PDB file of N, CA, C and O in Angstrom, chain B, residues numbered from 101:
ATOM      1  N   MET B 101       5.287 -15.779 -28.908  1.00  0.00           N
ATOM      2  CA  MET B 101       5.254 -16.495 -29.769  1.00  0.00           C
ATOM      3  C   MET B 101       4.761 -17.237 -29.009  1.00  0.00           C
ATOM      4  O   MET B 101       5.395 -17.519 -27.992  1.00  0.00           O
ATOM      5  N   SER B 102       3.193 -17.925 -29.283  1.00  0.00           N
ATOM      6  CA  SER B 102       1.717 -19.204 -28.494  1.00  0.00           C
ATOM      7  C   SER B 102       3.386 -20.321 -28.410  1.00  0.00           C
ATOM      8  O   SER B 102       4.416 -20.155 -29.065  1.00  0.00           O
ATOM      9  N   PHE B 103       2.948 -21.881 -26.902  1.00  0.00           N
ATOM     10  CA  PHE B 103       3.320 -22.495 -27.149  1.00  0.00           C
ATOM     11  C   PHE B 103       2.040 -23.057 -27.409  1.00  0.00           C
ATOM     12  O   PHE B 103       1.190 -22.174 -27.531  1.00  0.00           O
ATOM     13  N   ARG B 104       1.558 -24.323 -27.550  1.00  0.00           N
ATOM     14  CA  ARG B 104       0.386 -24.774 -27.009  1.00  0.00           C
ATOM     15  C   ARG B 104       0.729 -26.444 -27.316  1.00  0.00           C
ATOM     16  O   ARG B 104       1.221 -26.976 -28.311  1.00  0.00           O
ATOM     17  N   VAL B 105       0.290 -26.971 -26.128  1.00  0.00           N
ATOM     18  CA  VAL B 105       0.820 -28.860 -26.115  1.00  0.00           C
ATOM     19  C   VAL B 105      -0.472 -29.432 -25.815  1.00  0.00           C
ATOM     20  O   VAL B 105      -1.301 -29.180 -24.941  1.00  0.00           O
ATOM     21  N   ILE B 106      -0.406 -30.792 -27.358  1.00  0.00           N
ATOM     22  CA  ILE B 106      -1.884 -31.580 -26.900  1.00  0.00           C
ATOM     23  C   ILE B 106      -2.164 -32.263 -26.465  1.00  0.00           C
ATOM     24  O   ILE B 106      -3.195 -32.618 -27.036  1.00  0.00           O
ATOM     25  N   ASP B 107      -1.793 -33.446 -24.943  1.00  0.00           N
ATOM     26  CA  ASP B 107      -2.043 -34.236 -25.354  1.00  0.00           C
ATOM     27  C   ASP B 107      -3.145 -35.834 -26.197  1.00  0.00           C
ATOM     28  O   ASP B 107      -3.882 -36.614 -25.594  1.00  0.00           O
ATOM     29  N   SER B 108      -3.030 -35.820 -26.728  1.00  0.00           N
ATOM     30  CA  SER B 108      -3.603 -37.232 -27.473  1.00  0.00           C
ATOM     31  C   SER B 108      -4.184 -38.238 -27.241  1.00  0.00           C
ATOM     32  O   SER B 108      -4.771 -39.030 -27.978  1.00  0.00           O
ATOM     33  N   GLN B 109      -3.929 -38.192 -25.617  1.00  0.00           N
ATOM     34  CA  GLN B 109      -3.966 -39.789 -25.034  1.00  0.00           C
ATOM     35  C   GLN B 109      -4.150 -39.855 -23.690  1.00  0.00           C
ATOM     36  O   GLN B 109      -3.279 -40.447 -23.053  1.00  0.00           O
ATOM     37  N   VAL B 110      -5.120 -39.366 -23.075  1.00  0.00           N
ATOM     38  CA  VAL B 110      -5.768 -39.413 -21.448  1.00  0.00           C
ATOM     39  C   VAL B 110      -6.770 -40.126 -21.192  1.00  0.00           C
ATOM     40  O   VAL B 110      -7.387 -40.684 -22.100  1.00  0.00           O
ATOM     41  N   HIS B 111      -7.038 -40.213 -20.198  1.00  0.00           N
ATOM     42  CA  HIS B 111      -7.786 -41.254 -19.716  1.00  0.00           C
ATOM     43  C   HIS B 111      -8.512 -41.052 -18.420  1.00  0.00           C
ATOM     44  O   HIS B 111      -8.500 -41.691 -17.368  1.00  0.00           O
ATOM     45  N   PHE B 112      -9.091 -40.072 -18.772  1.00  0.00           N
ATOM     46  CA  PHE B 112      -9.509 -39.488 -17.087  1.00  0.00           C
ATOM     47  C   PHE B 112     -10.708 -40.733 -16.494  1.00  0.00           C
ATOM     48  O   PHE B 112     -10.405 -41.189 -15.392  1.00  0.00           O
ATOM     49  N   ARG B 113     -11.820 -41.220 -17.031  1.00  0.00           N
ATOM     50  CA  ARG B 113     -12.682 -42.938 -16.481  1.00  0.00           C
ATOM     51  C   ARG B 113     -13.488 -42.470 -16.657  1.00  0.00           C
ATOM     52  O   ARG B 113     -14.430 -43.254 -16.541  1.00  0.00           O
ATOM     53  N   GLU B 114     -13.984 -40.939 -17.066  1.00  0.00           N
ATOM     54  CA  GLU B 114     -15.209 -40.643 -16.399  1.00  0.00           C
ATOM     55  C   GLU B 114     -16.436 -40.707 -18.239  1.00  0.00           C
ATOM     56  O   GLU B 114     -16.203 -40.079 -19.272  1.00  0.00           O
ATOM     57  N   PRO B 115     -17.251 -41.375 -18.056  1.00  0.00           N
ATOM     58  CA  PRO B 115     -18.110 -41.903 -16.797  1.00  0.00           C
ATOM     59  C   PRO B 115     -17.662 -43.237 -16.267  1.00  0.00           C
ATOM     60  O   PRO B 115     -16.677 -43.765 -16.784  1.00  0.00           O
ATOM     61  N   GLY B 116     -18.326 -43.855 -15.237  1.00  0.00           N
ATOM     62  CA  GLY B 116     -18.434 -45.122 -14.405  1.00  0.00           C
ATOM     63  C   GLY B 116     -16.911 -45.379 -14.037  1.00  0.00           C
ATOM     64  O   GLY B 116     -16.727 -46.585 -14.204  1.00  0.00           O
ATOM     65  N   LEU B 117     -15.977 -44.895 -13.695  1.00  0.00           N
ATOM     66  CA  LEU B 117     -14.858 -45.374 -12.595  1.00  0.00           C
ATOM     67  C   LEU B 117     -14.000 -43.772 -12.729  1.00  0.00           C
ATOM     68  O   LEU B 117     -12.815 -43.772 -13.060  1.00  0.00           O
ATOM     69  N   GLU B 118     -14.460 -42.949 -12.546  1.00  0.00           N
ATOM     70  CA  GLU B 118     -14.107 -41.072 -11.271  1.00  0.00           C
ATOM     71  C   GLU B 118     -13.172 -41.492 -10.532  1.00  0.00           C
ATOM     72  O   GLU B 118     -12.098 -40.891 -10.497  1.00  0.00           O
ATOM     73  N   ASN B 119     -13.468 -42.932  -9.587  1.00  0.00           N
ATOM     74  CA  ASN B 119     -12.848 -43.267  -8.517  1.00  0.00           C
ATOM     75  C   ASN B 119     -11.449 -43.228  -8.869  1.00  0.00           C
ATOM     76  O   ASN B 119     -10.628 -42.817  -8.049  1.00  0.00           O
ATOM     77  N   LYS B 120     -11.041 -43.694 -10.236  1.00  0.00           N
ATOM     78  CA  LYS B 120      -9.901 -43.550 -10.877  1.00  0.00           C
ATOM     79  C   LYS B 120      -9.378 -42.224 -11.026  1.00  0.00           C
ATOM     80  O   LYS B 120      -8.397 -41.883 -10.365  1.00  0.00           O
ATOM     81  N   GLU B 121     -10.108 -41.207 -12.074  1.00  0.00           N
ATOM     82  CA  GLU B 121      -9.761 -39.894 -11.805  1.00  0.00           C
ATOM     83  C   GLU B 121     -10.989 -39.844 -12.519  1.00  0.00           C
ATOM     84  O   GLU B 121     -11.678 -40.836 -12.758  1.00  0.00           O
ATOM     85  N   ASN B 122     -11.441 -37.871 -13.092  1.00  0.00           N
ATOM     86  CA  ASN B 122     -12.209 -37.824 -13.631  1.00  0.00           C
ATOM     87  C   ASN B 122     -12.074 -36.681 -14.948  1.00  0.00           C
ATOM     88  O   ASN B 122     -10.886 -36.678 -15.271  1.00  0.00           O
ATOM     89  N   LEU B 123     -12.923 -35.639 -15.889  1.00  0.00           N
ATOM     90  CA  LEU B 123     -12.288 -34.475 -16.718  1.00  0.00           C
ATOM     91  C   LEU B 123     -11.960 -33.496 -16.034  1.00  0.00           C
ATOM     92  O   LEU B 123     -10.893 -32.882 -16.056  1.00  0.00           O
ATOM     93  N   GLU B 124     -13.449 -33.213 -15.008  1.00  0.00           N
ATOM     94  CA  GLU B 124     -12.933 -32.090 -14.040  1.00  0.00           C
ATOM     95  C   GLU B 124     -11.195 -32.382 -13.231  1.00  0.00           C
ATOM     96  O   GLU B 124     -10.310 -32.151 -14.055  1.00  0.00           O
ATOM     97  N   PHE B 125     -10.633 -32.833 -11.808  1.00  0.00           N
ATOM     98  CA  PHE B 125      -9.460 -33.162 -11.950  1.00  0.00           C
ATOM     99  C   PHE B 125      -8.870 -33.556 -13.265  1.00  0.00           C
ATOM    100  O   PHE B 125      -7.824 -32.908 -13.224  1.00  0.00           O
ATOM    101  N   GLY B 126      -8.857 -34.106 -14.245  1.00  0.00           N
ATOM    102  CA  GLY B 126      -7.979 -34.643 -14.559  1.00  0.00           C
ATOM    103  C   GLY B 126      -7.330 -33.882 -16.259  1.00  0.00           C
ATOM    104  O   GLY B 126      -6.588 -34.442 -17.065  1.00  0.00           O
ATOM    105  N   MET B 127      -8.139 -32.011 -16.387  1.00  0.00           N
ATOM    106  CA  MET B 127      -8.323 -31.380 -16.979  1.00  0.00           C
ATOM    107  C   MET B 127      -7.391 -30.775 -16.075  1.00  0.00           C
ATOM    108  O   MET B 127      -6.249 -30.526 -16.462  1.00  0.00           O
ATOM    109  N   MET B 128      -7.773 -30.509 -14.885  1.00  0.00           N
ATOM    110  CA  MET B 128      -7.436 -29.577 -14.296  1.00  0.00           C
ATOM    111  C   MET B 128      -5.426 -29.627 -13.916  1.00  0.00           C
ATOM    112  O   MET B 128      -4.657 -28.685 -13.725  1.00  0.00           O
ATOM    113  N   ALA B 129      -5.133 -31.293 -13.938  1.00  0.00           N
ATOM    114  CA  ALA B 129      -4.228 -31.468 -13.501  1.00  0.00           C
ATOM    115  C   ALA B 129      -3.594 -31.258 -14.819  1.00  0.00           C
ATOM    116  O   ALA B 129      -2.501 -30.721 -14.634  1.00  0.00           O
ATOM    117  N   ALA B 130      -3.825 -31.457 -16.070  1.00  0.00           N
ATOM    118  CA  ALA B 130      -3.284 -31.392 -17.833  1.00  0.00           C
ATOM    119  C   ALA B 130      -2.805 -29.597 -17.639  1.00  0.00           C
ATOM    120  O   ALA B 130      -1.627 -29.242 -17.632  1.00  0.00           O
ATOM    121  N   ALA B 131      -4.035 -28.593 -17.487  1.00  0.00           N
ATOM    122  CA  ALA B 131      -3.737 -27.568 -17.007  1.00  0.00           C
ATOM    123  C   ALA B 131      -1.845 -26.706 -16.299  1.00  0.00           C
ATOM    124  O   ALA B 131      -1.042 -25.885 -16.742  1.00  0.00           O
ATOM    125  N   ALA B 132      -1.969 -27.538 -15.078  1.00  0.00           N
ATOM    126  CA  ALA B 132      -1.105 -26.318 -14.012  1.00  0.00           C
ATOM    127  C   ALA B 132      -0.254 -27.751 -14.978  1.00  0.00           C
ATOM    128  O   ALA B 132       0.688 -27.023 -15.290  1.00  0.00           O
ATOM    129  N   GLY B 133       0.018 -28.738 -15.459  1.00  0.00           N
ATOM    130  CA  GLY B 133       1.259 -28.967 -16.013  1.00  0.00           C
ATOM    131  C   GLY B 133       1.705 -28.192 -17.472  1.00  0.00           C
ATOM    132  O   GLY B 133       2.930 -28.175 -17.592  1.00  0.00           O
ATOM    133  N   GLY B 134       0.869 -27.454 -18.769  1.00  0.00           N
ATOM    134  CA  GLY B 134       1.167 -26.694 -19.076  1.00  0.00           C
ATOM    135  C   GLY B 134       0.619 -26.918 -20.804  1.00  0.00           C
ATOM    136  O   GLY B 134       0.985 -26.497 -21.901  1.00  0.00           O
ATOM    137  N   VAL B 135      -0.985 -28.279 -20.024  1.00  0.00           N
ATOM    138  CA  VAL B 135      -0.884 -28.990 -21.187  1.00  0.00           C
ATOM    139  C   VAL B 135      -1.847 -27.725 -21.614  1.00  0.00           C
ATOM    140  O   VAL B 135      -1.365 -26.727 -21.078  1.00  0.00           O
ATOM    141  N   THR B 136      -3.280 -27.303 -22.538  1.00  0.00           N
ATOM    142  CA  THR B 136      -4.043 -26.409 -23.425  1.00  0.00           C
ATOM    143  C   THR B 136      -4.898 -27.319 -24.148  1.00  0.00           C
ATOM    144  O   THR B 136      -6.088 -27.037 -24.288  1.00  0.00           O
ATOM    145  N   GLY B 137      -4.405 -28.400 -24.631  1.00  0.00           N
ATOM    146  CA  GLY B 137      -5.631 -29.577 -25.135  1.00  0.00           C
ATOM    147  C   GLY B 137      -5.889 -31.063 -24.579  1.00  0.00           C
ATOM    148  O   GLY B 137      -5.071 -31.968 -24.409  1.00  0.00           O
ATOM    149  N   ILE B 138      -6.982 -31.044 -24.395  1.00  0.00           N
ATOM    150  CA  ILE B 138      -6.531 -33.381 -24.348  1.00  0.00           C
ATOM    151  C   ILE B 138      -7.641 -34.407 -25.218  1.00  0.00           C
ATOM    152  O   ILE B 138      -8.777 -33.952 -25.079  1.00  0.00           O
ATOM    153  N   PHE B 139      -7.625 -35.602 -26.032  1.00  0.00           N
ATOM    154  CA  PHE B 139      -8.479 -35.817 -26.307  1.00  0.00           C
ATOM    155  C   PHE B 139      -8.609 -37.793 -25.464  1.00  0.00           C
ATOM    156  O   PHE B 139      -7.882 -38.752 -25.204  1.00  0.00           O
ATOM    157  N   GLU B 140      -9.566 -37.504 -25.401  1.00  0.00           N
ATOM    158  CA  GLU B 140     -10.460 -38.337 -24.101  1.00  0.00           C
ATOM    159  C   GLU B 140     -10.177 -40.157 -24.845  1.00  0.00           C
ATOM    160  O   GLU B 140     -10.381 -40.107 -26.058  1.00  0.00           O
ATOM    161  N   MET B 141      -9.740 -41.761 -24.322  1.00  0.00           N
ATOM    162  CA  MET B 141      -9.498 -42.432 -25.161  1.00  0.00           C
ATOM    163  C   MET B 141     -10.670 -43.121 -24.367  1.00  0.00           C
ATOM    164  O   MET B 141     -10.689 -43.390 -23.165  1.00  0.00           O
ATOM    165  N   PRO B 142     -11.975 -43.422 -25.636  1.00  0.00           N
ATOM    166  CA  PRO B 142     -13.117 -44.894 -25.168  1.00  0.00           C
ATOM    167  C   PRO B 142     -13.716 -45.655 -24.406  1.00  0.00           C
ATOM    168  O   PRO B 142     -14.830 -46.177 -24.420  1.00  0.00           O
ATOM    169  N   ASN B 143     -12.417 -45.677 -23.384  1.00  0.00           N
ATOM    170  CA  ASN B 143     -12.316 -46.687 -22.226  1.00  0.00           C
ATOM    171  C   ASN B 143     -13.230 -46.330 -20.922  1.00  0.00           C
ATOM    172  O   ASN B 143     -12.838 -46.036 -19.792  1.00  0.00           O
ATOM    173  N   THR B 144     -14.478 -46.436 -21.380  1.00  0.00           N
ATOM    174  CA  THR B 144     -15.207 -46.181 -19.673  1.00  0.00           C
ATOM    175  C   THR B 144     -15.910 -46.806 -19.788  1.00  0.00           C
ATOM    176  O   THR B 144     -15.486 -47.707 -20.513  1.00  0.00           O
ATOM    177  N   ASN B 145     -17.755 -47.121 -19.267  1.00  0.00           N
ATOM    178  CA  ASN B 145     -18.420 -47.210 -18.672  1.00  0.00           C
ATOM    179  C   ASN B 145     -19.525 -46.883 -17.961  1.00  0.00           C
ATOM    180  O   ASN B 145     -19.865 -47.120 -16.802  1.00  0.00           O
ATOM    181  N   PRO B 146     -20.009 -46.319 -18.825  1.00  0.00           N
ATOM    182  CA  PRO B 146     -19.919 -47.531 -20.114  1.00  0.00           C
ATOM    183  C   PRO B 146     -19.048 -47.038 -21.518  1.00  0.00           C
ATOM    184  O   PRO B 146     -18.895 -45.861 -21.846  1.00  0.00           O
ATOM    185  N   LEU B 147     -18.617 -48.006 -22.122  1.00  0.00           N
ATOM    186  CA  LEU B 147     -17.844 -47.360 -23.725  1.00  0.00           C
ATOM    187  C   LEU B 147     -18.312 -46.274 -24.816  1.00  0.00           C
ATOM    188  O   LEU B 147     -19.435 -46.047 -25.267  1.00  0.00           O
ATOM    189  N   THR B 148     -17.141 -45.715 -25.068  1.00  0.00           N
ATOM    190  CA  THR B 148     -17.762 -44.300 -25.219  1.00  0.00           C
ATOM    191  C   THR B 148     -17.424 -44.363 -27.029  1.00  0.00           C
ATOM    192  O   THR B 148     -16.544 -43.838 -27.711  1.00  0.00           O
ATOM    193  N   ILE B 149     -19.201 -45.749 -27.545  1.00  0.00           N
ATOM    194  CA  ILE B 149     -19.089 -46.193 -28.537  1.00  0.00           C
ATOM    195  C   ILE B 149     -20.552 -46.078 -29.759  1.00  0.00           C
ATOM    196  O   ILE B 149     -20.781 -46.769 -30.752  1.00  0.00           O
ATOM    197  N   THR B 150     -21.387 -44.833 -29.123  1.00  0.00           N
ATOM    198  CA  THR B 150     -22.228 -43.682 -29.580  1.00  0.00           C
ATOM    199  C   THR B 150     -22.546 -42.608 -29.742  1.00  0.00           C
ATOM    200  O   THR B 150     -22.575 -41.946 -28.704  1.00  0.00           O
ATOM    201  N   PRO B 151     -22.862 -42.015 -30.783  1.00  0.00           N
ATOM    202  CA  PRO B 151     -23.361 -40.906 -30.259  1.00  0.00           C
ATOM    203  C   PRO B 151     -23.641 -39.688 -29.326  1.00  0.00           C
ATOM    204  O   PRO B 151     -23.388 -38.506 -29.096  1.00  0.00           O
ATOM    205  N   GLU B 152     -24.462 -40.998 -28.879  1.00  0.00           N
ATOM    206  CA  GLU B 152     -25.759 -40.590 -27.519  1.00  0.00           C
ATOM    207  C   GLU B 152     -23.401 -40.163 -26.274  1.00  0.00           C
ATOM    208  O   GLU B 152     -22.915 -39.110 -25.861  1.00  0.00           O
ATOM    209  N   ALA B 153     -22.918 -41.469 -26.245  1.00  0.00           N
ATOM    210  CA  ALA B 153     -21.872 -41.130 -25.431  1.00  0.00           C
ATOM    211  C   ALA B 153     -20.608 -39.688 -25.753  1.00  0.00           C
ATOM    212  O   ALA B 153     -19.924 -38.906 -25.092  1.00  0.00           O
ATOM    213  N   ILE B 154     -20.869 -39.989 -27.073  1.00  0.00           N
ATOM    214  CA  ILE B 154     -20.184 -38.596 -26.839  1.00  0.00           C
ATOM    215  C   ILE B 154     -20.559 -37.068 -26.988  1.00  0.00           C
ATOM    216  O   ILE B 154     -19.939 -36.018 -27.152  1.00  0.00           O
ATOM    217  N   ASP B 155     -21.679 -37.399 -26.872  1.00  0.00           N
ATOM    218  CA  ASP B 155     -23.055 -35.640 -26.547  1.00  0.00           C
ATOM    219  C   ASP B 155     -22.575 -35.790 -24.852  1.00  0.00           C
ATOM    220  O   ASP B 155     -21.900 -34.918 -24.305  1.00  0.00           O
ATOM    221  N   ASP B 156     -22.961 -36.817 -24.272  1.00  0.00           N
ATOM    222  CA  ASP B 156     -22.371 -37.039 -22.947  1.00  0.00           C
ATOM    223  C   ASP B 156     -20.857 -36.467 -22.209  1.00  0.00           C
ATOM    224  O   ASP B 156     -20.587 -35.651 -21.327  1.00  0.00           O
ATOM    225  N   LYS B 157     -20.222 -37.205 -22.927  1.00  0.00           N
ATOM    226  CA  LYS B 157     -18.404 -36.241 -22.429  1.00  0.00           C
ATOM    227  C   LYS B 157     -18.940 -34.904 -22.796  1.00  0.00           C
ATOM    228  O   LYS B 157     -18.643 -33.953 -22.073  1.00  0.00           O
ATOM    229  N   ILE B 158     -19.638 -34.736 -23.760  1.00  0.00           N
ATOM    230  CA  ILE B 158     -19.536 -33.174 -24.812  1.00  0.00           C
ATOM    231  C   ILE B 158     -20.248 -32.388 -23.393  1.00  0.00           C
ATOM    232  O   ILE B 158     -19.360 -31.990 -22.639  1.00  0.00           O
ATOM    233  N   LYS B 159     -21.097 -32.210 -23.089  1.00  0.00           N
ATOM    234  CA  LYS B 159     -21.597 -31.625 -21.559  1.00  0.00           C
ATOM    235  C   LYS B 159     -20.682 -31.492 -21.216  1.00  0.00           C
ATOM    236  O   LYS B 159     -19.902 -30.581 -21.495  1.00  0.00           O
ATOM    237  N   ARG B 160     -20.488 -32.655 -20.291  1.00  0.00           N
ATOM    238  CA  ARG B 160     -19.861 -32.826 -19.046  1.00  0.00           C
ATOM    239  C   ARG B 160     -18.409 -32.492 -19.334  1.00  0.00           C
ATOM    240  O   ARG B 160     -18.031 -32.364 -18.170  1.00  0.00           O
ATOM    241  N   ALA B 161     -17.169 -32.227 -20.184  1.00  0.00           N
ATOM    242  CA  ALA B 161     -16.606 -31.284 -19.822  1.00  0.00           C
ATOM    243  C   ALA B 161     -16.758 -29.716 -19.641  1.00  0.00           C
ATOM    244  O   ALA B 161     -16.296 -29.207 -18.620  1.00  0.00           O
ATOM    245  N   TYR B 162     -17.590 -28.682 -20.902  1.00  0.00           N
ATOM    246  CA  TYR B 162     -18.452 -27.758 -20.716  1.00  0.00           C
ATOM    247  C   TYR B 162     -18.720 -27.177 -19.400  1.00  0.00           C
ATOM    248  O   TYR B 162     -18.714 -26.036 -18.939  1.00  0.00           O
ATOM    249  N   ARG B 163     -18.969 -28.415 -18.928  1.00  0.00           N
ATOM    250  CA  ARG B 163     -19.414 -28.079 -17.212  1.00  0.00           C
ATOM    251  C   ARG B 163     -17.826 -27.467 -16.700  1.00  0.00           C
ATOM    252  O   ARG B 163     -17.925 -26.561 -15.872  1.00  0.00           O
ATOM    253  N   VAL B 164     -15.735 -28.023 -17.264  1.00  0.00           N
ATOM    254  CA  VAL B 164     -15.249 -27.374 -16.480  1.00  0.00           C
ATOM    255  C   VAL B 164     -14.246 -27.718 -17.049  1.00  0.00           C
ATOM    256  O   VAL B 164     -13.378 -28.406 -16.512  1.00  0.00           O
ATOM    257  N   PRO B 165     -14.198 -27.289 -18.245  1.00  0.00           N
ATOM    258  CA  PRO B 165     -13.267 -26.753 -19.693  1.00  0.00           C
ATOM    259  C   PRO B 165     -11.592 -26.110 -18.792  1.00  0.00           C
ATOM    260  O   PRO B 165     -11.116 -24.984 -18.940  1.00  0.00           O
ATOM    261  N   TRP B 166     -11.153 -26.964 -18.117  1.00  0.00           N
ATOM    262  CA  TRP B 166     -10.074 -26.398 -18.129  1.00  0.00           C
ATOM    263  C   TRP B 166      -8.956 -26.508 -18.831  1.00  0.00           C
ATOM    264  O   TRP B 166      -8.026 -25.891 -18.313  1.00  0.00           O
ATOM    265  N   THR B 167      -8.688 -27.073 -19.837  1.00  0.00           N
ATOM    266  CA  THR B 167      -8.639 -27.414 -21.640  1.00  0.00           C
ATOM    267  C   THR B 167      -9.572 -27.671 -22.785  1.00  0.00           C
ATOM    268  O   THR B 167     -10.744 -28.034 -22.886  1.00  0.00           O
ATOM    269  N   ASP B 168      -8.734 -27.388 -23.501  1.00  0.00           N
ATOM    270  CA  ASP B 168      -9.606 -27.229 -24.908  1.00  0.00           C
ATOM    271  C   ASP B 168     -10.094 -29.522 -24.919  1.00  0.00           C
ATOM    272  O   ASP B 168      -9.588 -30.398 -24.218  1.00  0.00           O
ATOM    273  N   PHE B 169     -10.847 -29.608 -25.666  1.00  0.00           N
ATOM    274  CA  PHE B 169     -10.528 -31.093 -25.487  1.00  0.00           C
ATOM    275  C   PHE B 169     -11.192 -31.462 -26.638  1.00  0.00           C
ATOM    276  O   PHE B 169     -11.432 -30.759 -27.620  1.00  0.00           O
ATOM    277  N   ALA B 170     -11.599 -33.157 -26.354  1.00  0.00           N
ATOM    278  CA  ALA B 170     -11.632 -33.588 -27.845  1.00  0.00           C
ATOM    279  C   ALA B 170     -12.089 -35.299 -27.751  1.00  0.00           C
ATOM    280  O   ALA B 170     -11.020 -35.461 -27.164  1.00  0.00           O
ATOM    281  N   PHE B 171     -12.580 -36.446 -27.784  1.00  0.00           N
ATOM    282  CA  PHE B 171     -12.719 -37.174 -27.093  1.00  0.00           C
ATOM    283  C   PHE B 171     -12.628 -38.599 -28.621  1.00  0.00           C
ATOM    284  O   PHE B 171     -13.179 -38.445 -29.710  1.00  0.00           O
ATOM    285  N   TYR B 172     -11.856 -39.755 -28.242  1.00  0.00           N
ATOM    286  CA  TYR B 172     -12.182 -40.259 -28.861  1.00  0.00           C
ATOM    287  C   TYR B 172     -13.761 -41.321 -28.722  1.00  0.00           C
ATOM    288  O   TYR B 172     -14.429 -41.575 -27.720  1.00  0.00           O
ATOM    289  N   LEU B 173     -13.993 -41.841 -30.466  1.00  0.00           N
ATOM    290  CA  LEU B 173     -14.985 -42.614 -30.470  1.00  0.00           C
ATOM    291  C   LEU B 173     -14.611 -44.072 -30.459  1.00  0.00           C
ATOM    292  O   LEU B 173     -13.536 -44.099 -31.057  1.00  0.00           O
ATOM    293  N   GLY B 174     -14.916 -45.275 -30.105  1.00  0.00           N
ATOM    294  CA  GLY B 174     -14.983 -46.029 -29.771  1.00  0.00           C
ATOM    295  C   GLY B 174     -15.339 -47.309 -31.224  1.00  0.00           C
ATOM    296  O   GLY B 174     -16.422 -47.463 -31.789  1.00  0.00           O
ATOM    297  N   GLY B 175     -14.424 -47.831 -31.418  1.00  0.00           N
ATOM    298  CA  GLY B 175     -15.083 -49.376 -32.844  1.00  0.00           C
ATOM    299  C   GLY B 175     -15.382 -51.502 -32.342  1.00  0.00           C
ATOM    300  O   GLY B 175     -14.645 -52.438 -32.651  1.00  0.00           O
ATOM    301  N   THR B 176     -16.268 -51.530 -31.798  1.00  0.00           N
ATOM    302  CA  THR B 176     -16.979 -52.802 -31.202  1.00  0.00           C
ATOM    303  C   THR B 176     -17.561 -53.136 -32.707  1.00  0.00           C
ATOM    304  O   THR B 176     -17.684 -52.537 -33.775  1.00  0.00           O
ATOM    305  N   GLY B 177     -17.880 -54.589 -32.110  1.00  0.00           N
ATOM    306  CA  GLY B 177     -18.694 -54.952 -33.825  1.00  0.00           C
ATOM    307  C   GLY B 177     -20.336 -54.494 -33.281  1.00  0.00           C
ATOM    308  O   GLY B 177     -21.431 -54.701 -33.804  1.00  0.00           O
ATOM    309  N   ARG B 178     -20.041 -53.956 -32.308  1.00  0.00           N
ATOM    310  CA  ARG B 178     -21.980 -53.090 -31.791  1.00  0.00           C
ATOM    311  C   ARG B 178     -21.702 -51.119 -33.370  1.00  0.00           C
ATOM    312  O   ARG B 178     -22.295 -50.308 -34.082  1.00  0.00           O
ATOM    313  N   THR B 179     -20.076 -51.694 -32.759  1.00  0.00           N
ATOM    314  CA  THR B 179     -20.195 -49.497 -34.183  1.00  0.00           C
ATOM    315  C   THR B 179     -20.923 -50.318 -35.364  1.00  0.00           C
ATOM    316  O   THR B 179     -21.729 -49.620 -35.980  1.00  0.00           O
ATOM    317  N   GLY B 180     -20.858 -51.101 -35.629  1.00  0.00           N
ATOM    318  CA  GLY B 180     -21.095 -50.936 -37.005  1.00  0.00           C
ATOM    319  C   GLY B 180     -22.428 -51.258 -37.328  1.00  0.00           C
ATOM    320  O   GLY B 180     -22.735 -51.456 -38.504  1.00  0.00           O
ATOM    321  N   LEU B 181     -23.714 -51.373 -35.912  1.00  0.00           N
ATOM    322  CA  LEU B 181     -24.776 -50.373 -35.767  1.00  0.00           C
ATOM    323  C   LEU B 181     -25.309 -49.235 -35.972  1.00  0.00           C
ATOM    324  O   LEU B 181     -26.269 -48.766 -36.584  1.00  0.00           O
ATOM    325  N   ILE B 182     -24.886 -49.064 -35.644  1.00  0.00           N
ATOM    326  CA  ILE B 182     -24.795 -47.380 -35.492  1.00  0.00           C
ATOM    327  C   ILE B 182     -25.202 -46.117 -37.680  1.00  0.00           C
ATOM    328  O   ILE B 182     -25.163 -44.886 -37.699  1.00  0.00           O
TER     329      ILE B 182
END
């Protein structure tokens, strides 16, 4: 039997606040702790509120695939314009 652990609320802060944590080291730490998948929150700088921002995060994550990954898209007054 194989178990999977998914952390559905991580804050890796990339892009914009990598001095706090980035995707590479956040995913590496998750994997070291037995986590096989992560869902990253949208409160980065800039906010993850556009399709382009999601695409950017996906490209960044594919460079350091320590775990499976997914990203939340944030909602603001501006996202209604998309």
